N, C-alpha and C positions, 0 to 999 in steps of 0.2 A: 690056571696060572697063579692067581692070587691066594687062594687058599692054602696052596702048596707053599707059597712063599712065606706066609703069616703064621700059618697053624704051630708048626714046631717051634721056632724061635719065641713066639709070644709066650706058649705054655711052658716052655722050660725056665723062660726068664721070671715068670710069675711064681713058680715054684721055689725058685732059687731065692727070689726077694723074700718069700714068706718063711723059709726055713729057719727053725731057732738057731741062732748063732751066726746066720748069715751076715757076710761083710756088708751087703747093701742096706739102705735104710729100711726099716720095717715100717709096715702100713699103718698109719697112725688114726685113721678115721673110719676103720672097719669097712671101707670100700676100696676095691683095687681098681686104680684109674689108669687106663691106657691112653695116652696122648697120641692121636694120629695127626702128626705135623707135616702138612703136605701143600701142594699147589692145587687150588680148588677150581681156578679158573683160567690160568695162564697156560703158556706152552708145554709145561710138564704135566698139565692135567689129565691128557688122555691116558697115558699108561699108569698114572697115580691118581690122585684127586679123589673122586667119589668112590672109584674102583677099591682104593686102598682102605678107605673107610668102610665099605661094604665087606671087604675081606678081614678086616679086623673083627667086625662084628660076627661074622661067619665063624671064624676061629673061636672066639668066645662061646658061641652057641654050641660048637662042636665039643667044647671043653665043659659044657654043662651050666655055663654062667657063673659058676663060683669056682674059687680055688682055696682049699682049706677052710671051707666054710664061709668065705668071704665073698660078696658079690663083686662082679667085675662089670666097669662101666667104660665106656668110650668117650673121650673128650677129643673134640675136633677143632683144628686151628689152621689158618690159611697164612703161610709166610710170604706169600707173593713173590717167591724166588729171591728174597732180598735177606742177606746174612744178618743184618742188624734187627730185623723184624723176628727172625726164627730165633736168634739168642734171645730177645726179650721175651717172646712168648714162652720159650722153653723155662727161663728163670722164674718167670711168674707162675707157670704150672708147678714146677718144682716146689717153690717157696710158699705161694698162696694157696693154689688148688689141690696141692699135694698128690700131684699126678706122680705114680711109681715108675712108669716106664713110657718113653718117648719112642715112637717108631715112624717109618717112612722118610721123610725129610729129602726130597729131591730139592736142590741139585748138590753137587759135591761142596761148594764154597759155602751153601747154608748148612749141609751136614757138619762140616769141620766147625763152624762155629756154635753149633748145638753140642757136639761132641766136647767142646771146651767147657761149655756150662756143666754138662754132665759130670766131666772131671772135678769141676770146682765144687759141685754140689754132692758128689759122691753118689750119684743118681744112675739108673739104668738107660740106655739108649741102644736101640738097633736101628741101624740104617740098612735099608735093602733097596734104595732108589738112587744110591749114589754109588760111583765106582772108583775113585781115586784109590790107588793102593797107599795113600799116605794115611789113610785110616789106621791100618795096622802096622804101617812103616813108623816114619819118624814121628807120628802123632798117636802111636798106639796107646791104648787106655784099657785099664781093668774093668771098667764100668760100660765098654761099648763092644758090640758085636757087629761086623760087616756081613751081611747076607746076600747071597746070589752070586754078585760077580765082582771082580776088581781090575783095573787097568792092565796090571802086569798079566793076568790070564788072558785078557782080551788080547794083549799085544802078541804074546806068544802064540796063541790060537791061530792069529792071520799071519804075522809077520814073519815067522820061522818058517811055515811051509811054503808062503808065498816066494821069500827070497831064494828057498832050496830048489824050486821049479824054475827059477829064471827071472823073476821079478826084483832085481837086484838096484834099481833106481828108484827112489821115492820122493813125492813132494806131497806135503801134508795140508790138507784145509783143516784147521783145527778150531774147536770151539773156544772163544776167549774167555775161559773161566777155569776153575780149579781142574774139573773133570778132563777137559780138553787138553789142557797143558800137561797133565798127568799121562794121559793116554799117547800124546805125541813123544813124550819123554821116554816111556816104556817102549813104545813101538820102535822108535829110533835107536835105542840100545839094541834091540833085536836085529834089527836091519844090519848095523854096523858089525856086530859081533858075528854074523854069518857072512861078511865079505861085501854087502851091499853099501850103497851111499844114499844119502838123504841130501837132496838138492836144494831144499828150502822148505818154506811153509807160508801160509796167510792165514789170519785169525779174523774170521767174522765174529761179532758180538752173537750171543744167544738170540734165537728167534729173529734173525735177520731177514726182512722180507723179500729184498732182491739179492740173490747170491751170484749173479752173472759174472760180475768182476773177479770174484775170488775164483770160480771156476775156470774163467778164460786165463788167469794167472797160471793155474795149476795145468791146465792143457798147454800152455805156451813153454812150460818148463821141459817138455818132452820126456819127463820121467815115465818110466814103464808103469808104475803104479802111483795112483792119486790116492793116497790113504786118508780116509775120512774119520778124522780123530773128534768125532762129535756124536751127541745124543740127539733125540727128537726135539725140535722138528727139523733142526737144520740138516742132519744126516740125509734124511729122504729128500729134502729139497735139493740138495747138492747133487743126489743122483739123478733126480728127475731133470735138473738143468744140464748136467753132463749128458745125458741120453738125448736131449734136445738139441746140444751143441756138436753131437757125433763124436763124443769122447771115445766110446767103445769103437766104432768104426775106423778110427785113427790109429787104432793099434795099442791104444792105452787101456789100462783097466782101472776101474776105481773099487777100492778094498774097504768096505765099511767095518770097522773094527767093533762097532756095536751096532746091532740091528734086532728089533723085536721081530717076532713072527707076524704080529699084526701089521708092521710096517712093510713087510714084504708083501703081504696080501694087498696092502693099500696101494702099492708101488704098481702092482701088476706085472705081467710077464715081459711086456714090450720094454718098459722101464728098466726093470731089474736083469734082464738079460745081459750076460757078460760080465756081471760084476762078481765080486768075492765077499762073501758075508760070514760074520761070526755071530749067530742068533742065540739071544737069551729067550728061551721059551717059558 
């Protein structure tokens, strides 16, 4: 999964940055630096973190370790899922350490802050661990690329098909940050456009340890579909909790608008049976 996600955008961006007359800033210290700005120890570290660092290095190795005769080096930073720390690191990297390209940057709130810095500094940024469609929507930037998925695609991939097959009433359990809000917004638009109804939502913070009250509220709504507008770790913990509370046996379904294949393997058959998934592999 990781080499595929990293290799093409990293290589293409490096070549673009170094081409004569390119709009991006030129490498000034004879070293091409890629900043992997990620979550090394927090709740987003399992699908990103060290895996993202390793993937970046694999992409560099696949590219021969140089681009147009200049060596490529990885710089690593942990933004701790805080937008202010992410923006501060990105600014220092661009200004002081002469980083040419920032990549990764989970979650969407942090990614949007880093994109704002990239715009200000007119430097390259590729986000591939953040999904809000606002990256290429209202905050579209000539210096940024959104790689892999976005909330609009995830919403259409699930909600359109589910409503058309009879799942016409929805209640959302939504991560309370930019990605979750965007995913609920985009999915709600698809549901209503197809004649369905959104009965409400609850918004647990990222990495909430006990999701019982939120799942019980969704279950009590009697909505046919409980939409999981969340990423790891909340999404899988909500599904586990729903399975324990008998959501599937009561005639409701949980629709995870984002799920990684590793998440499904981690859930196991018993907890995941009866759910609806859009998977990023």
